[in-house]
C-alpha positions as CSV (number, residue, x, y, z in Angstrom):
1,W,13.4,27.8,11.0
2,R,17.2,28.3,11.1
3,F,17.9,29.8,14.5
4,L,21.7,29.5,14.8
5,D,24.7,29.4,12.5
6,V,28.2,28.8,14.0
7,T,31.7,27.9,12.9
8,V,33.6,25.5,15.1
9,F,37.2,24.4,14.0
10,D,36.5,25.7,10.5
11,Q,33.3,23.5,10.3
12,Q,30.0,25.2,9.6
13,L,27.1,24.1,11.8
14,G,23.5,25.2,11.2
15,F,20.7,24.6,13.7
16,D,17.1,24.4,12.5
17,A,13.8,23.8,14.3
18,A,10.7,22.5,12.6
19,G,7.1,21.7,13.6
20,F,4.8,19.3,11.8
21,L,1.1,18.4,11.8
22,D,-0.6,15.5,9.9
23,A,-4.1,14.3,9.5
24,G,-5.7,11.5,7.4
25,L,-8.3,8.9,7.1
26,V,-7.4,5.3,7.6
27,G,-9.5,2.4,6.3
28,R,-9.1,-1.4,6.3
29,E,-9.6,-2.2,2.6
30,L,-9.9,-0.1,-0.5
31,H,-13.1,-1.7,-1.6
32,D,-14.6,-1.8,1.9
33,P,-13.0,0.9,4.1
34,G,-15.3,0.5,7.1
35,P,-15.3,3.3,9.7
36,M,-12.8,6.0,8.9
37,P,-12.2,8.3,11.8
38,L,-9.7,11.1,11.3
39,K,-6.3,10.2,12.6
40,T,-3.9,13.0,13.6
41,G,-0.3,13.4,14.5
42,L,2.0,16.3,15.4
43,G,5.5,16.9,16.6
44,G,8.7,18.9,16.5
45,A,12.2,18.5,15.2
46,L,15.8,19.7,15.7
47,R,18.1,19.5,12.7
48,V,21.8,20.1,12.7
49,A,23.4,20.7,9.3
50,W,27.2,20.1,9.2
51,N,28.9,22.0,6.3
52,K,25.4,22.4,4.7
53,N,25.4,18.8,3.2
54,F,25.3,16.4,6.2
55,I,22.0,16.5,8.2
56,I,21.4,15.0,11.6
57,R,17.7,15.1,12.5
58,F,16.0,14.4,15.8
59,D,12.2,14.3,15.8
60,L,9.6,13.9,18.6
61,G,6.2,12.8,17.3
62,F,2.8,12.2,18.9
63,S,-0.2,10.6,17.3
64,S,-3.8,9.7,18.1
65,I,-3.2,6.1,16.9
66,E,-0.6,5.6,19.6
67,G,-2.5,7.3,22.4
68,W,-0.4,10.5,22.1
69,Q,2.6,8.6,23.5
70,V,6.0,10.3,22.6
71,S,7.9,8.6,19.8
72,P,11.5,9.8,19.2
73,Y,13.2,9.4,15.8
74,L,16.9,10.0,14.9
75,L,17.9,10.1,11.2
76,I,21.4,10.8,9.8
77,G,22.0,12.1,6.3
78,N,18.3,13.0,5.6
79,P,18.2,15.6,2.8
80,F,15.4,17.8,4.4
């Protein structure tokens, strides 16, 4: 969701927010997966687009595999 567009010193900046949710089954081996409980994760992100072609992305994610502990991610130049 694009919530703000500004121009600073002739540079265009766009600010986006995003939410995400993921779920899947995880097994040990393809031929013998063993118990496969549903694993889930969710989070939110702030993305800053500089002149529409340079993206800085900051995500916070949580997952059942990691006991719902907060995991931050910072990516530069990600296309989406």
